[in-house]
CHARMM-style PDB file with segment names, atoms N, HN, CA, C and O in Angstrom:
ATOM      1  N   MET     1       0.850  -1.145   0.000  1.00  0.00      PROA
ATOM      2  CA  MET     1       0.000   0.000   0.000  1.00  0.00      PROA
ATOM      3  C   MET     1       0.912   1.229   0.000  1.00  0.00      PROA
ATOM      4  O   MET     1       1.886   1.291   0.750  1.00  0.00      PROA
ATOM      5  N   ARG     2       0.589   2.185  -0.834  1.00  0.00      PROA
ATOM      6  HN  ARG     2      -0.202   2.135  -1.443  1.00  0.00      PROA
ATOM      7  CA  ARG     2       1.336   3.439  -0.861  1.00  0.00      PROA
ATOM      8  C   ARG     2       0.630   4.437   0.042  1.00  0.00      PROA
ATOM      9  O   ARG     2      -0.583   4.625  -0.057  1.00  0.00      PROA
ATOM     10  N   ILE     3       1.385   5.071   0.916  1.00  0.00      PROA
ATOM     11  HN  ILE     3       2.370   4.919   0.996  1.00  0.00      PROA
ATOM     12  CA  ILE     3       0.815   6.086   1.796  1.00  0.00      PROA
ATOM     13  C   ILE     3       1.532   7.407   1.558  1.00  0.00      PROA
ATOM     14  O   ILE     3       2.672   7.447   1.095  1.00  0.00      PROA
ATOM     15  N   LYS     4       0.823   8.495   1.893  1.00  0.00      PROA
ATOM     16  HN  LYS     4      -0.102   8.463   2.270  1.00  0.00      PROA
ATOM     17  CA  LYS     4       1.386   9.828   1.696  1.00  0.00      PROA
ATOM     18  C   LYS     4       1.116  10.659   2.940  1.00  0.00      PROA
ATOM     19  O   LYS     4      -0.019  10.738   3.410  1.00  0.00      PROA
ATOM     20  N   ASP     5       2.152  11.268   3.462  1.00  0.00      PROA
ATOM     21  HN  ASP     5       3.073  11.203   3.079  1.00  0.00      PROA
ATOM     22  CA  ASP     5       2.031  12.158   4.602  1.00  0.00      PROA
ATOM     23  C   ASP     5       1.423  13.470   4.103  1.00  0.00      PROA
ATOM     24  O   ASP     5       1.991  14.125   3.229  1.00  0.00      PROA
ATOM     25  N   ALA     6       0.281  13.849   4.652  1.00  0.00      PROA
ATOM     26  HN  ALA     6      -0.180  13.316   5.362  1.00  0.00      PROA
ATOM     27  CA  ALA     6      -0.428  15.040   4.188  1.00  0.00      PROA
ATOM     28  C   ALA     6       0.343  16.329   4.464  1.00  0.00      PROA
ATOM     29  O   ALA     6       0.171  17.317   3.751  1.00  0.00      PROA
ATOM     30  N   GLU     7       1.183  16.327   5.482  1.00  0.00      PROA
ATOM     31  HN  GLU     7       1.323  15.524   6.061  1.00  0.00      PROA
ATOM     32  CA  GLU     7       1.929  17.538   5.819  1.00  0.00      PROA
ATOM     33  C   GLU     7       3.204  17.682   4.999  1.00  0.00      PROA
ATOM     34  O   GLU     7       3.501  18.761   4.486  1.00  0.00      PROA
ATOM     35  N   THR     8       3.953  16.595   4.877  1.00  0.00      PROA
ATOM     36  HN  THR     8       3.711  15.718   5.293  1.00  0.00      PROA
ATOM     37  CA  THR     8       5.246  16.673   4.187  1.00  0.00      PROA
ATOM     38  C   THR     8       5.167  16.217   2.735  1.00  0.00      PROA
ATOM     39  O   THR     8       6.085  16.456   1.951  1.00  0.00      PROA
ATOM     40  N   GLU     9       4.073  15.565   2.387  1.00  0.00      PROA
ATOM     41  HN  GLU     9       3.328  15.371   3.024  1.00  0.00      PROA
ATOM     42  CA  GLU     9       3.859  14.963   1.071  1.00  0.00      PROA
ATOM     43  C   GLU     9       4.858  13.841   0.773  1.00  0.00      PROA
ATOM     44  O   GLU     9       5.015  13.428  -0.375  1.00  0.00      PROA
ATOM     45  N   HSD    10       5.527  13.358   1.817  1.00  0.00      PROA
ATOM     46  HN  HSD    10       5.400  13.694   2.750  1.00  0.00      PROA
ATOM     47  CA  HSD    10       6.434  12.218   1.672  1.00  0.00      PROA
ATOM     48  C   HSD    10       5.600  10.966   1.402  1.00  0.00      PROA
ATOM     49  O   HSD    10       4.618  10.706   2.098  1.00  0.00      PROA
ATOM     50  N   GLU    11       5.993  10.199   0.396  1.00  0.00      PROA
ATOM     51  HN  GLU    11       6.791  10.410  -0.169  1.00  0.00      PROA
ATOM     52  CA  GLU    11       5.293   8.965   0.054  1.00  0.00      PROA
ATOM     53  C   GLU    11       6.186   7.770   0.336  1.00  0.00      PROA
ATOM     54  O   GLU    11       7.406   7.830   0.177  1.00  0.00      PROA
ATOM     55  N   GLN    12       5.552   6.681   0.760  1.00  0.00      PROA
ATOM     56  HN  GLN    12       4.562   6.632   0.889  1.00  0.00      PROA
ATOM     57  CA  GLN    12       6.301   5.445   0.938  1.00  0.00      PROA
ATOM     58  C   GLN    12       5.353   4.261   0.792  1.00  0.00      PROA
ATOM     59  O   GLN    12       4.135   4.392   0.913  1.00  0.00      PROA
ATOM     60  N   TRP    13       5.941   3.114   0.532  1.00  0.00      PROA
ATOM     61  HN  TRP    13       6.931   3.007   0.434  1.00  0.00      PROA
ATOM     62  CA  TRP    13       5.189   1.875   0.390  1.00  0.00      PROA
ATOM     63  C   TRP    13       5.262   1.101   1.700  1.00  0.00      PROA
ATOM     64  O   TRP    13       6.309   1.049   2.345  1.00  0.00      PROA
ATOM     65  N   ILE    14       4.140   0.502   2.084  1.00  0.00      PROA
ATOM     66  HN  ILE    14       3.289   0.544   1.560  1.00  0.00      PROA
ATOM     67  CA  ILE    14       4.083  -0.337   3.276  1.00  0.00      PROA
ATOM     68  C   ILE    14       3.572  -1.707   2.866  1.00  0.00      PROA
ATOM     69  O   ILE    14       2.565  -1.823   2.166  1.00  0.00      PROA
ATOM     70  N   ASP    15       4.272  -2.742   3.307  1.00  0.00      PROA
ATOM     71  HN  ASP    15       5.090  -2.648   3.875  1.00  0.00      PROA
ATOM     72  CA  ASP    15       3.894  -4.120   2.991  1.00  0.00      PROA
ATOM     73  C   ASP    15       2.842  -4.586   3.993  1.00  0.00      PROA
ATOM     74  O   ASP    15       3.182  -5.114   5.052  1.00  0.00      PROA
ATOM     75  N   THR    16       1.570  -4.393   3.662  1.00  0.00      PROA
ATOM     76  HN  THR    16       1.293  -3.964   2.802  1.00  0.00      PROA
ATOM     77  CA  THR    16       0.495  -4.763   4.579  1.00  0.00      PROA
ATOM     78  C   THR    16       0.295  -6.268   4.675  1.00  0.00      PROA
ATOM     79  O   THR    16      -0.458  -6.734   5.531  1.00  0.00      PROA
ATOM     80  N   SER    17       0.951  -7.033   3.819  1.00  0.00      PROA
ATOM     81  HN  SER    17       1.563  -6.655   3.124  1.00  0.00      PROA
ATOM     82  CA  SER    17       0.854  -8.492   3.926  1.00  0.00      PROA
ATOM     83  C   SER    17       1.802  -9.033   4.993  1.00  0.00      PROA
ATOM     84  O   SER    17       1.716 -10.205   5.361  1.00  0.00      PROA
ATOM     85  N   SER    18       2.700  -8.192   5.488  1.00  0.00      PROA
ATOM     86  HN  SER    18       2.770  -7.241   5.189  1.00  0.00      PROA
ATOM     87  CA  SER    18       3.672  -8.607   6.498  1.00  0.00      PROA
ATOM     88  C   SER    18       3.046  -8.580   7.892  1.00  0.00      PROA
ATOM     89  O   SER    18       2.568  -7.543   8.351  1.00  0.00      PROA
ATOM     90  N   LYS    19       3.056  -9.725   8.549  1.00  0.00      PROA
ATOM     91  HN  LYS    19       3.444 -10.568   8.176  1.00  0.00      PROA
ATOM     92  CA  LYS    19       2.510  -9.807   9.902  1.00  0.00      PROA
ATOM     93  C   LYS    19       3.278  -8.893  10.857  1.00  0.00      PROA
ATOM     94  O   LYS    19       2.679  -8.276  11.738  1.00  0.00      PROA
ATOM     95  N   ALA    20       4.589  -8.802  10.689  1.00  0.00      PROA
ATOM     96  HN  ALA    20       5.076  -9.303   9.973  1.00  0.00      PROA
ATOM     97  CA  ALA    20       5.414  -7.947  11.552  1.00  0.00      PROA
ATOM     98  C   ALA    20       5.052  -6.473  11.379  1.00  0.00      PROA
ATOM     99  O   ALA    20       5.005  -5.724  12.355  1.00  0.00      PROA
ATOM    100  N   VAL    21       4.799  -6.060  10.148  1.00  0.00      PROA
ATOM    101  HN  VAL    21       4.837  -6.668   9.355  1.00  0.00      PROA
ATOM    102  CA  VAL    21       4.416  -4.666   9.883  1.00  0.00      PROA
ATOM    103  C   VAL    21       3.058  -4.377  10.507  1.00  0.00      PROA
ATOM    104  O   VAL    21       2.871  -3.334  11.133  1.00  0.00      PROA
ATOM    105  N   ARG    22       2.113  -5.292  10.339  1.00  0.00      PROA
ATOM    106  HN  ARG    22       2.265  -6.139   9.830  1.00  0.00      PROA
ATOM    107  CA  ARG    22       0.780  -5.096  10.923  1.00  0.00      PROA
ATOM    108  C   ARG    22       0.850  -5.029  12.444  1.00  0.00      PROA
ATOM    109  O   ARG    22       0.170  -4.206  13.057  1.00  0.00      PROA
ATOM    110  N   LYS    23       1.663  -5.886  13.060  1.00  0.00      PROA
ATOM    111  HN  LYS    23       2.215  -6.555  12.562  1.00  0.00      PROA
ATOM    112  CA  LYS    23       1.800  -5.881  14.516  1.00  0.00      PROA
ATOM    113  C   LYS    23       2.457  -4.583  14.984  1.00  0.00      PROA
ATOM    114  O   LYS    23       2.028  -3.992  15.974  1.00  0.00      PROA
ATOM    115  N   ALA    24       3.491  -4.142  14.278  1.00  0.00      PROA
ATOM    116  HN  ALA    24       3.839  -4.622  13.473  1.00  0.00      PROA
ATOM    117  CA  ALA    24       4.166  -2.895  14.654  1.00  0.00      PROA
ATOM    118  C   ALA    24       3.196  -1.719  14.588  1.00  0.00      PROA
ATOM    119  O   ALA    24       3.198  -0.862  15.472  1.00  0.00      PROA
ATOM    120  N   HSD    25       2.374  -1.677  13.551  1.00  0.00      PROA
ATOM    121  HN  HSD    25       2.373  -2.373  12.834  1.00  0.00      PROA
ATOM    122  CA  HSD    25       1.391  -0.595  13.429  1.00  0.00      PROA
ATOM    123  C   HSD    25       0.356  -0.688  14.546  1.00  0.00      PROA
ATOM    124  O   HSD    25      -0.007   0.324  15.145  1.00  0.00      PROA
ATOM    125  N   HSD    26      -0.112  -1.886  14.822  1.00  0.00      PROA
ATOM    126  HN  HSD    26       0.183  -2.708  14.336  1.00  0.00      PROA
ATOM    127  CA  HSD    26      -1.090  -2.082  15.893  1.00  0.00      PROA
ATOM    128  C   HSD    26      -0.518  -1.622  17.233  1.00  0.00      PROA
ATOM    129  O   HSD    26      -1.179  -0.905  17.984  1.00  0.00      PROA
ATOM    130  N   ASP    27       0.709  -2.037  17.525  1.00  0.00      PROA
ATOM    131  HN  ASP    27       1.246  -2.619  16.915  1.00  0.00      PROA
ATOM    132  CA  ASP    27       1.348  -1.654  18.784  1.00  0.00      PROA
ATOM    133  C   ASP    27       1.525  -0.139  18.875  1.00  0.00      PROA
ATOM    134  O   ASP    27       1.308   0.448  19.936  1.00  0.00      PROA
ATOM    135  N   TRP    28       1.917   0.497  17.769  1.00  0.00      PROA
ATOM    136  HN  TRP    28       2.093   0.021  16.908  1.00  0.00      PROA
ATOM    137  CA  TRP    28       2.067   1.953  17.731  1.00  0.00      PROA
ATOM    138  C   TRP    28       0.724   2.635  18.005  1.00  0.00      PROA
ATOM    139  O   TRP    28       0.648   3.593  18.774  1.00  0.00      PROA
ATOM    140  N   TRP    29      -0.332   2.126  17.364  1.00  0.00      PROA
ATOM    141  HN  TRP    29      -0.270   1.348  16.740  1.00  0.00      PROA
ATOM    142  CA  TRP    29      -1.664   2.723  17.520  1.00  0.00      PROA
ATOM    143  C   TRP    29      -2.146   2.615  18.965  1.00  0.00      PROA
ATOM    144  O   TRP    29      -2.674   3.581  19.515  1.00  0.00      PROA
ATOM    145  N   ILE    30      -1.970   1.458  19.576  1.00  0.00      PROA
ATOM    146  HN  ILE    30      -1.541   0.673  19.129  1.00  0.00      PROA
ATOM    147  CA  ILE    30      -2.380   1.271  20.969  1.00  0.00      PROA
ATOM    148  C   ILE    30      -1.606   2.227  21.878  1.00  0.00      PROA
ATOM    149  O   ILE    30      -2.190   2.824  22.782  1.00  0.00      PROA
ATOM    150  N   GLN    31      -0.318   2.376  21.652  1.00  0.00      PROA
ATOM    151  HN  GLN    31       0.156   1.891  20.917  1.00  0.00      PROA
ATOM    152  CA  GLN    31       0.505   3.289  22.450  1.00  0.00      PROA
ATOM    153  C   GLN    31       0.000   4.727  22.322  1.00  0.00      PROA
ATOM    154  O   GLN    31      -0.115   5.433  23.323  1.00  0.00      PROA
ATOM    155  N   LYS    32      -0.299   5.160  21.106  1.00  0.00      PROA
ATOM    156  HN  LYS    32      -0.205   4.587  20.293  1.00  0.00      PROA
ATOM    157  CA  LYS    32      -0.773   6.533  20.890  1.00  0.00      PROA
ATOM    158  C   LYS    32      -2.134   6.754  21.546  1.00  0.00      PROA
ATOM    159  O   LYS    32      -2.377   7.812  22.127  1.00  0.00      PROA
ATOM    160  N   GLN    33      -3.021   5.764  21.457  1.00  0.00      PROA
ATOM    161  HN  GLN    33      -2.823   4.905  20.985  1.00  0.00      PROA
ATOM    162  CA  GLN    33      -4.335   5.884  22.084  1.00  0.00      PROA
ATOM    163  C   GLN    33      -4.203   5.974  23.602  1.00  0.00      PROA
ATOM    164  O   GLN    33      -4.915   6.744  24.246  1.00  0.00      PROA
ATOM    165  N   THR    34      -3.299   5.190  24.167  1.00  0.00      PROA
ATOM    166  HN  THR    34      -2.721   4.564  23.644  1.00  0.00      PROA
ATOM    167  CA  THR    34      -3.056   5.219  25.609  1.00  0.00      PROA
ATOM    168  C   THR    34      -2.505   6.575  26.033  1.00  0.00      PROA
ATOM    169  O   THR    34      -2.956   7.149  27.025  1.00  0.00      PROA
ATOM    170  N   GLU    35      -1.537   7.085  25.288  1.00  0.00      PROA
ATOM    171  HN  GLU    35      -1.171   6.619  24.483  1.00  0.00      PROA
ATOM    172  CA  GLU    35      -0.960   8.398  25.600  1.00  0.00      PROA
ATOM    173  C   GLU    35      -2.020   9.493  25.531  1.00  0.00      PROA
ATOM    174  O   GLU    35      -2.072  10.368  26.396  1.00  0.00      PROA
ATOM    175  N   LEU    36      -2.854   9.445  24.515  1.00  0.00      PROA
ATOM    176  HN  LEU    36      -2.812   8.734  23.813  1.00  0.00      PROA
ATOM    177  CA  LEU    36      -3.906  10.450  24.364  1.00  0.00      PROA
ATOM    178  C   LEU    36      -4.912  10.364  25.510  1.00  0.00      PROA
ATOM    179  O   LEU    36      -5.304  11.385  26.076  1.00  0.00      PROA
ATOM    180  N   GLY    37      -5.324   9.150  25.848  1.00  0.00      PROA
ATOM    181  HN  GLY    37      -5.005   8.321  25.388  1.00  0.00      PROA
ATOM    182  CA  GLY    37      -6.250   8.960  26.965  1.00  0.00      PROA
ATOM    183  C   GLY    37      -5.668   9.459  28.275  1.00  0.00      PROA
ATOM    184  O   GLY    37      -6.365  10.093  29.068  1.00  0.00      PROA
ATOM    185  N   ASP    38      -4.383   9.172  28.506  1.00  0.00      PROA
ATOM    186  HN  ASP    38      -3.817   8.657  27.862  1.00  0.00      PROA
ATOM    187  CA  ASP    38      -3.719   9.650  29.721  1.00  0.00      PROA
ATOM    188  C   ASP    38      -3.676  11.175  29.763  1.00  0.00      PROA
ATOM    189  O   ASP    38      -3.886  11.775  30.817  1.00  0.00      PROA
ATOM    190  N   THR    39      -3.407  11.794  28.632  1.00  0.00      PROA
ATOM    191  HN  THR    39      -3.237  11.306  27.776  1.00  0.00      PROA
ATOM    192  CA  THR    39      -3.370  13.258  28.560  1.00  0.00      PROA
ATOM    193  C   THR    39      -4.735  13.848  28.883  1.00  0.00      PROA
ATOM    194  O   THR    39      -4.829  14.812  29.642  1.00  0.00      PROA
ATOM    195  N   PHE    40      -5.795  13.279  28.315  1.00  0.00      PROA
ATOM    196  HN  PHE    40      -5.719  12.496  27.699  1.00  0.00      PROA
ATOM    197  CA  PHE    40      -7.148  13.765  28.606  1.00  0.00      PROA
ATOM    198  C   PHE    40      -7.483  13.598  30.085  1.00  0.00      PROA
ATOM    199  O   PHE    40      -8.047  14.500  30.705  1.00  0.00      PROA
ATOM    200  N   THR    41      -7.135  12.446  30.642  1.00  0.00      PROA
ATOM    201  HN  THR    41      -6.677  11.714  30.138  1.00  0.00      PROA
ATOM    202  CA  THR    41      -7.432  12.190  32.050  1.00  0.00      PROA
ATOM    203  C   THR    41      -6.689  13.172  32.952  1.00  0.00      PROA
ATOM    204  O   THR    41      -7.284  13.741  33.867  1.00  0.00      PROA
ATOM    205  N   LYS    42      -5.406  13.375  32.705  1.00  0.00      PROA
ATOM    206  HN  LYS    42      -4.923  12.913  31.961  1.00  0.00      PROA
ATOM    207  CA  LYS    42      -4.610  14.305  33.515  1.00  0.00      PROA
ATOM    208  C   LYS    42      -5.122  15.732  33.396  1.00  0.00      PROA
ATOM    209  O   LYS    42      -5.016  16.513  34.342  1.00  0.00      PROA
ATOM    210  N   SER    43      -5.673  16.073  32.244  1.00  0.00      PROA
ATOM    211  HN  SER    43      -5.759  15.438  31.476  1.00  0.00      PROA
ATOM    212  CA  SER    43      -6.179  17.425  32.004  1.00  0.00      PROA
ATOM    213  C   SER    43      -7.632  17.578  32.425  1.00  0.00      PROA
ATOM    214  O   SER    43      -8.209  18.659  32.309  1.00  0.00      PROA
ATOM    215  N   ASN    44      -8.223  16.489  32.916  1.00  0.00      PROA
ATOM    216  HN  ASN    44      -7.754  15.611  33.010  1.00  0.00      PROA
ATOM    217  CA  ASN    44      -9.632  16.478  33.328  1.00  0.00      PROA
ATOM    218  C   ASN    44     -10.554  16.887  32.178  1.00  0.00      PROA
ATOM    219  O   ASN    44     -11.473  17.689  32.349  1.00  0.00      PROA
ATOM    220  N   VAL    45     -10.285  16.318  31.007  1.00  0.00      PROA
ATOM    221  HN  VAL    45      -9.539  15.667  30.867  1.00  0.00      PROA
ATOM    222  CA  VAL    45     -11.059  16.607  29.804  1.00  0.00      PROA
ATOM    223  C   VAL    45     -11.806  15.346  29.385  1.00  0.00      PROA
ATOM    224  O   VAL    45     -11.231  14.258  29.340  1.00  0.00      PROA
ATOM    225  N   ASP    46     -13.083  15.502  29.082  1.00  0.00      PROA
ATOM    226  HN  ASP    46     -13.550  16.386  29.119  1.00  0.00      PROA
ATOM    227  CA  ASP    46     -13.870  14.373  28.582  1.00  0.00      PROA
ATOM    228  C   ASP    46     -13.439  14.032  27.166  1.00  0.00      PROA
ATOM    229  O   ASP    46     -13.006  14.899  26.407  1.00  0.00      PROA
ATOM    230  N   SER    47     -13.563  12.773  26.826  1.00  0.00      PROA
ATOM    231  HN  SER    47     -13.915  12.068  27.442  1.00  0.00      PROA
ATOM    232  CA  SER    47     -13.276  12.358  25.450  1.00  0.00      PROA
ATOM    233  C   SER    47     -14.242  11.251  25.060  1.00  0.00      PROA
ATOM    234  O   SER    47     -14.833  10.579  25.906  1.00  0.00      PROA
ATOM    235  N   VAL    48     -14.379  11.087  23.770  1.00  0.00      PROA
ATOM    236  HN  VAL    48     -13.899  11.632  23.083  1.00  0.00      PROA
ATOM    237  CA  VAL    48     -15.249  10.033  23.251  1.00  0.00      PROA
ATOM    238  C   VAL    48     -14.633   9.507  21.961  1.00  0.00      PROA
ATOM    239  O   VAL    48     -14.124  10.272  21.141  1.00  0.00      PROA
ATOM    240  N   SER    49     -14.687   8.209  21.797  1.00  0.00      PROA
ATOM    241  HN  SER    49     -15.100   7.588  22.463  1.00  0.00      PROA
ATOM    242  CA  SER    49     -14.232   7.597  20.551  1.00  0.00      PROA
ATOM    243  C   SER    49     -15.437   7.412  19.643  1.00  0.00      PROA
ATOM    244  O   SER    49     -16.460   6.866  20.055  1.00  0.00      PROA
ATOM    245  N   VAL    50     -15.308   7.863  18.431  1.00  0.00      PROA
ATOM    246  HN  VAL    50     -14.476   8.306  18.097  1.00  0.00      PROA
ATOM    247  CA  VAL    50     -16.398   7.754  17.460  1.00  0.00      PROA
ATOM    248  C   VAL    50     -15.871   7.005  16.255  1.00  0.00      PROA
ATOM    249  O   VAL    50     -14.903   7.423  15.621  1.00  0.00      PROA
ATOM    250  N   ARG    51     -16.516   5.896  15.945  1.00  0.00      PROA
ATOM    251  HN  ARG    51     -17.302   5.556  16.460  1.00  0.00      PROA
ATOM    252  CA  ARG    51     -16.106   5.092  14.794  1.00  0.00      PROA
ATOM    253  C   ARG    51     -16.886   5.529  13.562  1.00  0.00      PROA
ATOM    254  O   ARG    51     -18.028   5.976  13.665  1.00  0.00      PROA
ATOM    255  N   THR    52     -16.273   5.399  12.422  1.00  0.00      PROA
ATOM    256  HN  THR    52     -15.345   5.036  12.338  1.00  0.00      PROA
ATOM    257  CA  THR    52     -16.928   5.820  11.184  1.00  0.00      PROA
ATOM    258  C   THR    52     -17.981   4.828  10.723  1.00  0.00      PROA
ATOM    259  O   THR    52     -18.824   5.162   9.890  1.00  0.00      PROA
ATOM    260  N   ASP    53     -17.943   3.611  11.254  1.00  0.00      PROA
ATOM    261  HN  ASP    53     -17.258   3.340  11.931  1.00  0.00      PROA
ATOM    262  CA  ASP    53     -18.906   2.598  10.828  1.00  0.00      PROA
ATOM    263  C   ASP    53     -20.043   2.421  11.825  1.00  0.00      PROA
ATOM    264  O   ASP    53     -20.833   1.484  11.702  1.00  0.00      PROA
ATOM    265  N   GLN    54     -20.137   3.314  12.813  1.00  0.00      PROA
ATOM    266  HN  GLN    54     -19.496   4.075  12.912  1.00  0.00      PROA
ATOM    267  CA  GLN    54     -21.189   3.227  13.815  1.00  0.00      PROA
ATOM    268  C   GLN    54     -21.859   4.587  13.990  1.00  0.00      PROA
ATOM    269  O   GLN    54     -21.332   5.619  13.575  1.00  0.00      PROA
ATOM    270  N   ASP    55     -23.028   4.558  14.612  1.00  0.00      PROA
ATOM    271  HN  ASP    55     -23.456   3.720  14.949  1.00  0.00      PROA
ATOM    272  CA  ASP    55     -23.799   5.773  14.850  1.00  0.00      PROA
ATOM    273  C   ASP    55     -23.109   6.630  15.915  1.00  0.00      PROA
ATOM    274  O   ASP    55     -22.951   6.192  17.055  1.00  0.00      PROA
ATOM    275  N   TYR    56     -22.701   7.836  15.554  1.00  0.00      PROA
ATOM    276  HN  TYR    56     -22.829   8.192  14.628  1.00  0.00      PROA
ATOM    277  CA  TYR    56     -22.000   8.709  16.494  1.00  0.00      PROA
ATOM    278  C   TYR    56     -22.935   9.295  17.547  1.00  0.00      PROA
ATOM    279  O   TYR    56     -22.477   9.720  18.608  1.00  0.00      PROA
ATOM    280  N   VAL    57     -24.236   9.323  17.272  1.00  0.00      PROA
ATOM    281  HN  VAL    57     -24.608   8.977  16.411  1.00  0.00      PROA
ATOM    282  CA  VAL    57     -25.188   9.905  18.215  1.00  0.00      PROA
ATOM    283  C   VAL    57     -25.181   9.130  19.531  1.00  0.00      PROA
ATOM    284  O   VAL    57     -25.200   9.732  20.605  1.00  0.00      PROA
ATOM    285  N   LYS    58     -25.155   7.805  19.456  1.00  0.00      PROA
ATOM    286  HN  LYS    58     -25.139   7.315  18.584  1.00  0.00      PROA
ATOM    287  CA  LYS    58     -25.137   6.992  20.679  1.00  0.00      PROA
ATOM    288  C   LYS    58     -23.896   7.288  21.507  1.00  0.00      PROA
ATOM    289  O   LYS    58     -23.977   7.413  22.729  1.00  0.00      PROA
ATOM    290  N   ALA    59     -22.757   7.399  20.854  1.00  0.00      PROA
ATOM    291  HN  ALA    59     -22.691   7.297  19.862  1.00  0.00      PROA
ATOM    292  CA  ALA    59     -21.512   7.681  21.569  1.00  0.00      PROA
ATOM    293  C   ALA    59     -21.586   9.036  22.267  1.00  0.00      PROA
ATOM    294  O   ALA    59     -21.152   9.172  23.411  1.00  0.00      PROA
ATOM    295  N   LEU    60     -22.133  10.033  21.584  1.00  0.00      PROA
ATOM    296  HN  LEU    60     -22.485   9.923  20.655  1.00  0.00      PROA
ATOM    297  CA  LEU    60     -22.247  11.363  22.189  1.00  0.00      PROA
ATOM    298  C   LEU    60     -23.258  11.375  23.329  1.00  0.00      PROA
ATOM    299  O   LEU    60     -23.030  12.014  24.356  1.00  0.00      PROA
ATOM    300  N   LEU    61     -24.369  10.674  23.153  1.00  0.00      PROA
ATOM    301  HN  LEU    61     -24.554  10.155  22.319  1.00  0.00      PROA
ATOM    302  CA  LEU    61     -25.362  10.605  24.230  1.00  0.00      PROA
ATOM    303  C   LEU    61     -24.775   9.939  25.469  1.00  0.00      PROA
ATOM    304  O   LEU    61     -25.036  10.372  26.592  1.00  0.00      PROA
ATOM    305  N   ASN    62     -23.992   8.896  25.272  1.00  0.00      PROA
ATOM    306  HN  ASN    62     -23.780   8.544  24.360  1.00  0.00      PROA
ATOM    307  CA  ASN    62     -23.337   8.243  26.408  1.00  0.00      PROA
ATOM    308  C   ASN    62     -22.368   9.195  27.106  1.00  0.00      PROA
ATOM    309  O   ASN    62     -22.290   9.212  28.335  1.00  0.00      PROA
ATOM    310  N   LEU    63     -21.638   9.978  26.333  1.00  0.00      PROA
ATOM    311  HN  LEU    63     -21.701   9.964  25.335  1.00  0.00      PROA
ATOM    312  CA  LEU    63     -20.714  10.955  26.915  1.00  0.00      PROA
ATOM    313  C   LEU    63     -21.477  11.980  27.746  1.00  0.00      PROA
ATOM    314  O   LEU    63     -21.089  12.274  28.877  1.00  0.00      PROA
ATOM    315  N   PHE    64     -22.549  12.519  27.199  1.00  0.00      PROA
ATOM    316  HN  PHE    64     -22.864  12.280  26.280  1.00  0.00      PROA
ATOM    317  CA  PHE    64     -23.325  13.526  27.918  1.00  0.00      PROA
ATOM    318  C   PHE    64     -23.975  12.937  29.164  1.00  0.00      PROA
ATOM    319  O   PHE    64     -24.088  13.619  30.182  1.00  0.00      PROA
ATOM    320  N   ALA    65     -24.405  11.675  29.094  1.00  0.00      PROA
ATOM    321  HN  ALA    65     -24.312  11.121  28.267  1.00  0.00      PROA
ATOM    322  CA  ALA    65     -25.011  11.020  30.254  1.00  0.00      PROA
ATOM    323  C   ALA    65     -23.984  10.843  31.373  1.00  0.00      PROA
ATOM    324  O   ALA    65     -24.328  10.955  32.550  1.00  0.00      PROA
ATOM    325  N   LYS    66     -22.736  10.568  31.018  1.00  0.00      PROA
ATOM    326  HN  LYS    66     -22.457  10.477  30.061  1.00  0.00      PROA
ATOM    327  CA  LYS    66     -21.686  10.412  32.024  1.00  0.00      PROA
ATOM    328  C   LYS    66     -21.403  11.724  32.742  1.00  0.00      PROA
ATOM    329  O   LYS    66     -20.994  11.716  33.903  1.00  0.00      PROA
ATOM    330  N   ARG    67     -21.610  12.828  32.081  1.00  0.00      PROA
ATOM    331  HN  ARG    67     -21.941  12.834  31.137  1.00  0.00      PROA
ATOM    332  CA  ARG    67     -21.327  14.137  32.677  1.00  0.00      PROA
ATOM    333  C   ARG    67     -22.311  14.478  33.791  1.00  0.00      PROA
ATOM    334  O   ARG    67     -21.970  15.219  34.713  1.00  0.00      PROA
ATOM    335  N   ASN    68     -23.516  13.949  33.715  1.00  0.00      PROA
ATOM    336  HN  ASN    68     -23.793  13.347  32.966  1.00  0.00      PROA
ATOM    337  CA  ASN    68     -24.559  14.308  34.699  1.00  0.00      PROA
ATOM    338  C   ASN    68     -24.599  13.386  35.859  1.00  0.00      PROA
ATOM    339  OT1 ASN    68     -25.420  13.562  36.759  1.00  0.00      PROA
TER     340      ASN     68
END
């Protein structure tokens, strides 16, 4: 798969058939999500995860319900 960095316009190929590449990306993603969650928690800021394949209204309603 060819990817392009939107900021630098740097392009590179990634071998998505490689199990090691997929695991490295997964591990990186989990680390970033954890760091972001920790930052929100330390800052006392609410957050919500919204998936593109699911109804965002339910996620927002759950967030607002937690606030009350």
